[in-house]
N, C-alpha and C positions, 0 to 999 in steps of 0.2 A: 748808453744808448740815447740818442737824441730823439725826443718825442715830436713828431710832425706828421704831416698828411701822407708821408710815404710809408708809415708804419700802421699795421693792423693789429688789433687785440681781440682776444676772446675773454670774456668775464663770465665765469659760472656763478649762478646765484645772482645774476646781474640785474634783476628786476627791482630789487629793494635793498635796503640796509647797506652793509659794507660794500657789496658788489655794485649797487647803483651809484654810491658816492665815488667809487673808483672809476666807473665808466664815465661819469660826468667830468672828473678831473682829467682823464685821458683825452676825452673828446674836446675839452676846452683848449687842449694843446694841439689839436688837429688830427689826433689819432683816429683811425676808422675803427669803430667798435662793433662787436657782435655780442649780444646778450644771450646766454644760455639760462633758461629758467623754465619752471612749470606753470608759472602764473602768466597766462597769455595777455590778460587785460593790462596789467602793470608793465609787462615786458614790451608789448607793442607800443604803449604810450610813451615809455622812456626812449625806445629806439627811434620813434618818430621825432621826439624832442631833440635827440642828439644827432639825427641824420645817420643812424646806424641800422643794424638789422637784428631782429629778434628771432631766436631759434628755440622752439619748444623742445626742451631736452630733459630727460630723466637720466641723471648720471649713473644710476644703478643698472641701466639697460644699454648694452653695447651698441645695438642697432640704432638706438635713439641718439647716442653720442656721435656715432659715425655720420648719421644724417645731419646732425647739428654742425659738425665741422665742414661737411660738404656744402651746406647752405651758406655758412659764414665765408668760406673761401671763395665760393662763386661770386659773392657780393663784394667782398673786400680784399680778396687775395689771401695768400698764405700768411697767417699771423706770425709775428715775431714776439708777441707778448701773450702770456696766459696768466690770468689771475683767478685762482680757485677760491670762491667764496660760498659755493653751494654747501649747505650743511644744516644739521638740525640736532636736537637733543631731547632727552627725557629725564625724568627724575623718579627713579624707582630703586628702592633698596635691594641689595643682593638677596636678602631674605628678611621677612618682617612678620610681625605678629599683630593681628587686628586688636586694637585696644578694647573694643567692646565685646567681641566674641572669643578672642584668644586664638582664632584661626591663624595657622602659619602658612605663608605663601613664599615662593621663591620668585626671583626675577623671571618674567616670561622670556624665554630664550629667543623667540622670534623677534621680540622688540629689541633685544641686545644685538642680534644679527643685523637688523635693519639699520641701526645707527652705524655699525661698522661698515655696512655696504654703502651707505650714503657718504659718510664723512671720510672714510679711509680708502676703501676700494674705489669709490667714485672719483676721489681726488687723484689717485694713482692712474686710473683709466684715462682721465683727461690729460694728465701729464704725459703718459706714454704716447698717446696718439698725437698730441700737439708737438712733442719733441721730434717725433718721426717726421712730421711735416716740416718743422723748422730745419731739419737736416738737409732738406732739398734746396735751401736758400743759399745765396752767396753771402759771405760775411760783410757786414758794414762796420767799419772802424773796429775790426777784430772780433766781432761777435755776431752770432746768428739769431739769438733770441734770449729772452729772460722770462722766468716763471716765478710767480709769487703764490704761495699757499697760505691757507688760514688754519691755524691750530687754535689753541686757547691756553690761558694760564692753568686751566683744569688739566692740561697734559702733565703738569708737574705738581699741582696742588688741588686735586679734585676734592670736592666736598661730598657729604652724604648724599646718596642717590645718584651720583655721577659716574658710577662704574663704567657704564657703556660709553658715555660721552668722553670720559677721561681716557679710556682705552683707545678710542678712535682717534682722538687728538694727539695722544702720546705716540700713536703709530705714524701720524703725519710728521711730527717732530723727528721721530727715529729714522724716517726714510729720507729726510732732507739732505743730509750730507752724502749718503751713498748715491743718491740720484745725481747730486751735483758732481760727484766724482765720475759717475757713469757718463755724464754728458760733457765733461770738461774738454775732451779732445774735439768735440763737435762745436765748441764755443757757445754753449748754452748754459746760462747761469740759473741757479735755483735757490730760493730763499723762502723762509716761512715767518709769518707774523703770529705771535701769541697774544691776542687781545684779552683784556680784562673784561669788565662789565661795561658794555656799550649800549647806547640808546638806539636800539634797532627795533624793527617790527616785532621781534620776539618779546620785547619788553613792554610793548604798548598796551598789552592786556593786563599788566600788573597794576594793582592798586597804587595810588600815589604814596601811601605810607610805606609800602614795600620798596618803591623806587627811592624814596628818601633815605630809608635805612641802608639800602645798597650803596647809594652815593656816599653816605656818611662813613661807610666802611673802607673807602678808598683813602689811603694816607694823604696823598697830595698829587694832583688837586682832588679835593673831596667832592667829586661829581662823577656822573656817568661819562664814558668816553663818547666823543662825537665821531660819527662815521667819516667825516672829512679828515679827521686825524689819522684814521687807518689809511685812507686813500693817499694822504700825503706821504706816509711811510712807504706804501706800496710803490708809489711813483719814484721815490728816491732809490729804492732797491732796483728798480728798472733802469733808472738813468745812470746810477753809479756803477761803472764797469768793474770795480774791485770788490763789490758786494757779492759774495758767493758762498753758498753752503752754510748760511747763518740762520739761527732761530732767534728772533728778536722779540722780547716781551714789550707790550704796549699796554700797561695796566695800572699806571699811577702808583706802583709799588704795593699793590694790594696783596701780593704773595707774601709780603713781609708783615702783614697785619698781625697784631698780637692775638693769640687764641684765648 
């Protein structure tokens, strides 16, 4: 797909981090961007900077997602690109014992469900609704649209406390190929990126020594990932017409780190 001013894109989680970097890279090539996010201040500021549109969207709420697509399409036309970056995580063990009191607690199931609803169901909700819209378009150079999702290396190599996060991201990986097959006759491609440890707003609250330790744990290059590197791969997945049904790790080989 050629990226130019005739193409519209929706980026979920587009106000910051991986989503913001992707929105900037797409806009730099003329693509009309719509940002879905809950952070109005950051979203409006970035949309203004890029000449795009901000849509306050909660991906766990169907009416909110519908309203977001309606606003985005009214401003920019039907999107041919969807990049799903909306997501979050937590760190809670499945069951644990308080070191001081000995009290035993299990993972709060409402918090498990919330991660699944945002990262997995929210991603699928946006895919399904965007793909239905893309199907109304005439193909350009043999395709109607391209979708990029965000999983995580935790989908395959989750650490302690990541049961909910790993389950949600594993679901995104697991549905990539079936969705690509579902949409193949409609000429819509679907791929997923599995980032490692990236320098995003989620990391900004971490102490410097923690960041340094995490960076050192990456085999090569021994640093945190840059959101621009995610954006670069997302754009390549969109532009390369033979890229379809793939789950691609972007992690500096951290999954291979010795235990």
